[in-house]
Wavefront OBJ file of the C-alpha trace (Angstrom):
o trace
v 0.735 11.063 20.586
v -1.417 14.158 19.112
v -2.520 16.545 21.286
v -6.392 16.384 21.666
v -7.116 19.034 18.864
v -5.706 17.106 16.523
v -6.484 13.469 18.065
v -8.701 12.232 15.671
v -6.819 13.123 12.113
v -4.220 10.803 13.660
v -7.260 8.967 14.453
v -8.793 9.142 10.463
v -5.513 8.218 9.067
v -4.681 5.221 11.085
v -8.183 3.752 9.627
v -7.688 4.618 5.949
v -3.244 4.143 5.406
v -1.656 1.124 5.744
v 1.198 2.364 7.546
v 0.136 4.690 9.610
v 2.911 7.174 10.961
v 2.705 9.943 13.955
v 5.253 12.292 12.997
v 4.688 12.598 9.366
v 0.888 12.726 10.289
v 1.754 15.778 12.154
v 3.608 16.952 9.457
v 0.381 16.894 6.697
v -1.375 18.438 9.475
v 1.480 21.636 10.599
v 1.454 21.476 6.594
v -1.942 21.798 6.733
v -1.934 24.299 9.288
v -4.802 26.835 9.555
v -6.744 26.013 6.578
v -7.155 23.066 8.567
v -8.823 25.485 11.479
v -10.670 27.819 8.928
v -14.009 25.994 8.124
v -15.303 21.788 8.293
v -15.378 21.969 4.530
v -11.210 23.076 4.646
v -10.674 19.828 6.219
v -12.172 17.457 3.869
v -11.278 17.012 -0.204
v -14.493 17.165 -2.223
v -12.807 14.818 -5.063
v -15.994 16.415 -7.307
v -14.113 19.919 -7.391
v -11.419 19.825 -10.649
v -10.517 23.211 -9.041
v -9.070 21.937 -5.652
v -7.814 18.832 -7.143
v -5.588 21.254 -9.192
v -4.250 22.755 -5.847
v -3.579 19.238 -4.634
v -1.719 18.167 -7.098
v 0.879 22.111 -7.759
v 0.472 22.444 -4.147
v 1.172 19.522 -3.081
v 2.362 16.871 -5.447
v 4.529 18.917 -6.881
v 6.025 22.134 -4.948
v 5.982 19.890 -1.406
v 6.453 16.171 -2.676
v 8.410 17.138 -5.698
v 6.919 15.264 -8.240
v 7.383 15.864 -11.559
v 4.831 13.168 -13.652
v 2.933 14.557 -15.838
v -0.488 16.602 -14.473
v -2.797 13.468 -16.108
v -0.885 11.292 -14.154
v -0.647 12.834 -11.109
v -4.487 13.652 -11.830
v -5.191 9.256 -11.992
v -3.492 9.154 -8.925
v -5.835 11.969 -6.995
v -8.629 10.222 -8.554
v -7.156 6.685 -7.677
v -7.313 7.855 -4.126
v -10.853 10.049 -4.088
v -11.572 5.964 -5.290
v -9.819 4.223 -2.316
v -11.223 6.868 0.284
v -14.783 6.342 -0.949
v -16.422 7.724 -4.608
v -19.819 8.079 -2.258
v -17.904 9.345 0.733
v -18.196 13.661 1.316
v -16.180 13.695 4.196
v -12.654 12.385 3.021
v -10.380 13.867 5.343
v -7.523 15.839 3.931
v -4.952 14.766 5.906
v -5.695 11.394 5.416
v -5.816 12.143 1.848
v -2.518 13.866 1.506
v -1.335 11.194 3.486
v -2.617 8.259 1.158
v -0.771 10.563 -1.732
v 2.480 10.634 -0.119
v 1.890 6.844 0.308
v 1.248 6.027 -2.870
v 4.205 7.413 -3.903
v 6.578 6.233 -1.549
v 7.217 9.830 -0.243
v 6.419 8.847 3.582
v 9.542 9.375 4.637
v 10.338 12.558 2.793
v 7.330 13.794 5.539
v 9.408 12.464 8.415
l 1 2 3 4 5 6 7 8 9 10 11 12 13 14 15 16 17 18 19 20 21 22 23 24 25 26 27 28 29 30 31 32 33 34 35 36 37 38 39 40 41 42 43 44 45 46 47 48 49 50 51 52 53 54 55 56 57 58 59 60 61 62 63 64 65 66 67 68 69 70 71 72 73 74 75 76 77 78 79 80 81 82 83 84 85 86 87 88 89 90 91 92 93 94 95 96 97 98 99 100 101 102 103 104 105 106 107 108 109 110 111 112
């Protein structure tokens, strides 16, 4: 099981994702690295921040997941994940958010 410092991320993914996978969750945590530990703000996704969503699209969706959909299609998927996590939820866990994106595109196995 996950170590204590990452247990909260694992619990959050379990709570919001249909197909929790411990290895994939750990790999997302590893991918996000130091960013998760720099501040509470860095551990969450602000769906109202266009530049943050662009970084997720360009860095995670296009580079890490190798998605080649149009920017508008990827942006639509980001919006759907934002809504899935709750538009009024101001603390969208970044690890769960990335997991949901991978799940949406059937890329879970690519992160294992």
